[in-house]
C-alpha positions in Angstrom: -62.5 81.7 85.5 -62.0 78.7 87.7 -62.7 77.9 91.3 -59.8 78.2 93.7 -58.3 74.6 94.0 -59.2 74.4 97.7 -62.7 75.7 97.0 -63.1 73.1 94.2 -62.3 70.3 96.5 -64.8 71.6 99.1 -67.5 71.9 96.5 -66.8 68.4 95.2 -67.1 67.1 98.7 -70.4 68.8 99.3 -71.8 67.4 96.0 -70.5 63.9 96.8 -72.5 64.1 100.1 -75.7 64.8 98.2 -75.9 68.6 98.6 -78.5 69.9 96.1 -79.6 73.3 94.9 -82.4 74.7 97.1 -84.6 75.4 94.2 -85.1 71.6 93.9 -86.5 71.4 97.5 -89.5 72.4 99.4 -89.2 75.4 101.7 -88.9 73.0 104.7 -86.2 71.0 102.8 -84.3 74.2 101.9 -84.3 75.3 105.5 -83.0 71.9 106.5 -80.4 71.6 103.8 -79.8 75.0 102.3 -77.7 77.3 104.4 -76.5 75.2 107.3 -73.7 73.7 105.2 -70.9 75.9 106.5 -71.3 74.6 110.1 -71.4 71.0 108.8 -68.5 71.0 106.4 -66.0 73.6 107.7 -64.8 71.1 110.4 -62.9 67.9 109.9 -63.4 64.9 112.3 -60.6 65.9 114.6 -61.9 69.5 114.9 -65.4 68.2 115.7 -63.9 66.0 118.5 -62.0 69.0 119.9 -65.0 71.3 120.1 -67.2 68.5 121.5 -64.7 67.8 124.3 -64.3 71.5 125.2 -68.0 72.2 125.0 -68.7 69.3 127.5 -65.8 69.7 129.9 -65.2 73.4 130.0 -61.7 75.0 130.0 -59.0 72.6 129.0 -55.2 72.7 128.6 -53.6 71.5 125.4 -52.1 68.5 127.2 -55.4 67.4 128.6 -57.0 67.9 125.1 -54.3 65.8 123.5 -54.8 63.1 126.1 -58.6 62.9 125.8 -58.8 63.3 122.1 -55.8 61.2 121.1 -54.5 63.9 118.8 -50.8 64.5 119.0 -49.9 68.0 120.2 -48.0 68.9 116.9 -51.3 68.5 115.0 -53.5 69.7 117.9 -52.0 73.2 118.0 -52.8 74.4 114.4 -56.3 72.9 114.8 -56.9 74.9 117.9 -55.7 78.1 116.3 -58.0 77.5 113.3 -60.9 76.8 115.6 -60.2 80.0 117.5 -60.0 82.0 114.3 -63.3 80.5 113.0 -65.2 81.4 116.2 -65.5 77.9 117.8 -63.0 78.3 120.6 -61.2 81.1 122.5 -57.8 81.0 124.2 -57.3 82.1 127.8 -54.3 82.3 130.1 -54.5 79.9 133.0 -53.6 80.7 136.7 -50.1 79.3 136.2 -49.5 81.2 132.9 -50.5 78.1 130.9 -52.8 78.3 127.9 -56.4 77.1 128.4 -59.1 76.7 125.7 -62.8 77.2 126.1 -65.9 76.9 123.9 -67.6 79.9 122.4 -70.9 78.1 121.9 -73.8 79.6 123.9 -74.9 76.2 125.4 -78.5 76.7 124.3 -80.3 73.8 122.8 -80.7 74.4 119.1 -83.0 72.9 116.5 -80.9 73.6 113.5 -79.1 70.5 112.1 -75.6 72.1 111.7 -72.5 71.5 113.8 -73.4 74.5 116.0 -76.7 72.8 116.9 -75.2 69.4 117.4 -72.4 70.6 119.7 -74.6 72.9 121.7 -77.1 70.1 122.2 -74.3 67.9 123.3 -73.1 70.5 125.8 -76.7 71.0 127.1 -77.1 67.2 127.6 -73.8 66.7 129.3 -73.7 66.2 133.1 -70.5 68.2 133.3 -70.5 72.0 133.0 -73.7 72.2 130.9 -73.2 76.0 130.4 -69.8 76.5 128.7 -67.7 79.3 130.2 -67.7 81.2 126.9 -71.5 81.8 127.0 -71.4 84.8 129.3 -71.2 87.3 126.4 -74.2 86.1 124.5 -77.7 87.3 125.1 -81.0 87.2 123.1 -83.5 90.0 123.1 -87.0 90.3 121.6 -87.5 93.4 119.4 -90.9 92.5 118.1 -93.1 89.4 118.3 -91.2 86.9 116.2 -88.1 89.1 115.9 -85.0 88.6 118.0 -81.5 90.0 118.1 -78.6 88.2 119.6 -76.0 90.4 121.3 -72.4 89.0 121.3 -69.9 90.7 123.6 -66.4 89.6 124.5 -66.6 87.8 127.8 -63.9 89.9 129.4 -65.3 93.2 128.3 -67.0 94.0 131.6 -69.5 96.8 131.5 -67.7 99.0 129.0 -69.6 100.5 126.1 -68.2 98.7 123.0 -68.2 99.5 119.3 -70.8 97.4 117.6 -71.3 95.6 114.3 -75.0 95.2 113.3 -75.2 92.0 111.3 -78.0 90.8 108.9 -77.8 87.1 107.7 -78.4 85.9 104.2 -80.6 83.1 102.9 -82.6 84.6 100.2 -85.3 85.8 102.6 -86.4 82.1 103.1 -83.6 80.3 104.9 -80.8 81.3 107.3 -81.0 82.2 110.9 -79.2 83.6 113.9 -78.1 80.1 114.7 -76.7 79.3 111.3 -74.4 82.4 111.4 -73.5 81.9 115.1 -69.9 80.9 114.5 -69.4 83.8 112.0 -70.6 86.3 114.5 -68.5 84.8 117.3 -65.4 84.9 115.0 -66.0 88.7 114.4 -66.1 89.3 118.1 -62.9 87.3 118.6 -61.1 89.1 115.7 -62.3 92.6 116.4 -62.9 92.8 120.1 -66.2 94.5 119.3 -69.8 93.6 120.1 -72.0 92.1 117.3 -75.8 92.3 117.1 -77.3 89.6 114.8 -80.8 90.0 113.6 -83.3 87.2 113.4 -85.9 88.7 111.0 -89.0 86.7 109.9 -88.8 84.6 106.8 -90.8 84.1 103.6 -93.1 82.6 102.4 -94.8 82.9 105.8 -93.8 86.5 105.9 -93.4 88.1 102.5 -92.2 91.5 101.4 -91.7 93.9 103.1 -91.4 92.0 106.4 -87.7 91.2 106.4 -86.9 94.9 105.6 -89.2 96.3 108.3 -87.9 93.8 110.9 -84.3 94.8 110.1 -85.1 98.5 110.4 -86.8 97.8 113.8 -83.8 95.8 115.0 -81.4 98.6 114.0 -83.7 101.1 115.8 -83.7 98.9 118.9 -79.9 98.9 118.9 -79.7 102.7 118.6 -82.4 103.3 121.2 -81.6 100.6 123.8 -78.1 99.5 122.9 -76.4 101.5 125.7 -78.2 99.5 128.4 -76.6 96.4 126.9 -73.1 97.8 126.6 -73.4 98.8 122.9 -72.1 102.2 121.7 -74.4 103.2 118.9 -72.1 106.2 118.2 -69.4 103.7 117.0 -71.6 101.6 114.7 -70.9 99.5 111.6 -73.4 97.3 109.6 -72.7 94.1 107.7 -74.8 91.7 105.7 -74.2 88.8 103.4 -76.1 87.9 100.2 -79.8 88.9 100.6 -78.8 90.1 104.1 -76.6 92.7 102.4 -79.6 94.1 100.6 -81.5 94.3 103.9 -78.5 95.8 105.6 -77.8 98.6 103.1 -81.5 99.5 102.7 -82.0 99.7 106.5 -79.0 101.9 107.1 -79.9 104.1 104.1 -83.3 104.5 105.8 -81.7 105.4 109.1 -79.4 108.0 107.5 -82.2 109.6 105.6 -84.4 109.8 108.6 -81.5 111.0 110.8 -81.7 108.5 113.7 -78.5 106.6 113.1 -75.1 107.2 111.6 -73.1 104.2 110.3 -69.3 104.4 110.1 -69.0 101.6 107.6 -71.2 99.2 105.7 -69.8 95.8 104.8 -71.6 93.9 102.0 -70.5 90.3 101.5 -71.2 88.9 98.0 -74.4 91.0 98.0 -77.6 90.0 96.3 -79.1 93.3 95.3 -81.3 92.8 92.3 -84.4 90.7 92.5 -84.9 91.0 88.7 -81.6 89.1 88.2 -80.9 91.2 85.1 -77.1 91.4 85.1 -74.7 89.3 83.0 -73.3 87.2 85.9 -76.6 85.5 86.3 -76.0 83.8 82.9 -72.2 83.5 83.2 -72.4 81.6 86.5 -76.0 80.3 86.3 -75.0 77.0 87.8 -73.4 78.4 90.9 -71.7 76.4 92.4 -73.9 75.8 95.5 -76.2 78.8 94.9 -77.5 78.9 91.3 -79.4 81.5 89.4 -82.4 79.2 89.6 -82.1 79.2 93.4 -82.2 83.0 93.5 -85.3 83.0 91.3 -86.9 80.5 93.8 -85.9 82.7 96.8 -87.2 85.9 95.2 -90.5 84.3 94.2 -91.2 83.4 97.8 -90.3 86.9 99.1 -92.5 88.5 96.4 -91.1 92.0 96.4 -92.3 94.3 93.6 -90.0 94.7 90.6 -87.2 97.3 91.1 -88.3 97.8 94.7 -85.3 99.5 96.2 -85.4 97.9 99.7 -84.9 94.4 98.1 -83.1 95.7 95.0 -80.9 98.5 96.2 -79.1 98.9 92.9 -82.4 100.5 91.8 -82.6 103.0 94.7 -83.3 106.4 93.3 -80.8 108.2 95.4 -77.8 106.7 97.3 -76.3 110.0 98.4 -75.7 110.1 102.1 -74.9 106.4 102.3 -72.0 105.4 104.6 -68.6 104.3 103.2 -68.8 100.8 101.9 -66.6 97.7 101.8 -68.0 95.2 99.2 -66.5 91.7 98.9 -67.4 89.9 95.7 -67.1 86.2 95.1 -65.7 85.9 91.6 -67.7 82.8 90.6 -71.2 83.8 91.7 -74.4 84.5 89.9 -74.7 87.7 92.1 -71.2 88.9 91.2 -72.3 91.8 89.1 -74.8 93.0 91.7 -71.9 94.2 93.8 -70.0 95.7 90.9 -72.9 97.8 89.8 -73.8 98.9 93.3 -70.2 99.9 94.0 -70.3 102.1 90.9 -73.7 103.6 91.8 -72.3 104.5 95.3 -69.2 106.1 93.7 -71.5 108.1 91.4 -73.2 109.3 94.5 -69.8 110.4 95.9 -69.7 107.6 98.5 -66.3 106.1 99.4 -66.2 102.5 98.2 -63.7 99.7 98.5 -64.6 96.8 96.1 -62.6 93.6 96.7 -62.6 90.7 94.3 -62.2 87.3 96.0 -60.7 85.3 93.2 -61.9 81.7 92.8 -64.5 82.0 95.6 -68.2 81.0 95.4 -71.3 82.5 96.9 -71.3 82.1 100.7 -67.6 81.2 100.9 -66.9 83.3 104.0 -68.9 80.9 106.1 -66.5 78.0 105.3 -63.8 78.8 107.8 -61.5 77.3 108.9 -61.7 74.8 106.0 -61.2 77.4 103.2 -58.2 79.7 103.3 -60.0 82.3 101.2 -62.7 82.5 103.9 -60.0 82.9 106.6 -58.3 85.7 104.6 -61.6 87.5 104.0 -62.6 87.4 107.7 -59.3 88.9 108.7 -59.6 91.6 106.1 -63.2 92.5 107.1 -62.2 92.5 110.8 -59.2 94.9 110.1 -61.5 97.3 108.1 -64.1 97.3 110.9 -61.3 98.1 113.4 -60.1 100.9 111.2 -63.6 102.4 110.9 -64.7 102.0 114.6 -61.5 102.3 116.5 -59.2 104.5 114.5 -55.8 105.3 116.0 
């Protein structure tokens, strides 16, 4: 099996820029280099310029953007649409019926070295409109000391209670953050019209097993108990996670279902990493990745230090999956963790749980973050958004 041609070009570009597997780095180096890649490489130079201008200057028309950026309008329009789809910009109707564009960055100063951080810092440092107009729907809340959630709501939603997607980021329990998944969460808000709650759980090795799991459960409990005061309808609730975040997501919602304090309409697991023992054939078949290798996963799991076959970090070993919510599992076909999702899908079916397992041919681990550069990521985001709408807002 081969990489999708577009994915192969992107991987070659990353490698030419010196991207290395995180298992070759210190923890600090992995956090600096490991999972901030999507924000750095999903935008070309013209797209970076567009987002920079809109972040600094506020709402802009296409003609003004063309004039200030020097990009001809015939090229500008598809770039704007791609940036809207990927969660960097939103489109609004102006007072004269014209189209205006505004940034979806929160305007906070960020320490992460990805494009999100660079552009938000640029906006914060600008003397003009230092808080972009798209920031009104983003709020951070502390759940526990060291544990935050970021609540994203459509800016024009008012006070209405909205369906909500509970999101748990990946990163092997060691890297990743709310910030590095900011654009992905914004794109889900834009595509679905729902609220998103993103969890900032504490990371290993400073916080080993079971901290990430207990933090995720606490964040989900916060959403259920306090969500209504923040415009979140916990009775219309889905949950989603990618990679190791998928393991945290599915184990947290299984806990909630068993204990009876939440009901999840749909769980979405993106290229899930569900077996810390790394025992399935794809760990050998795709040992070298690309981008995330089997050695990387061993490195991550050693830092988290979960016991063997512990179901909260290795859900494929959960003794009983009955009562789990319906699942949508997206598998990257060229991924050491590919078989984790295959086995988990079958275990859910064996427990009489409705499962949709989707193979994303030619894609690599983490691919959904590389929008708008990767068409496979764009298609996957649209599909996920449509399934979330089907589950939370059925007609």
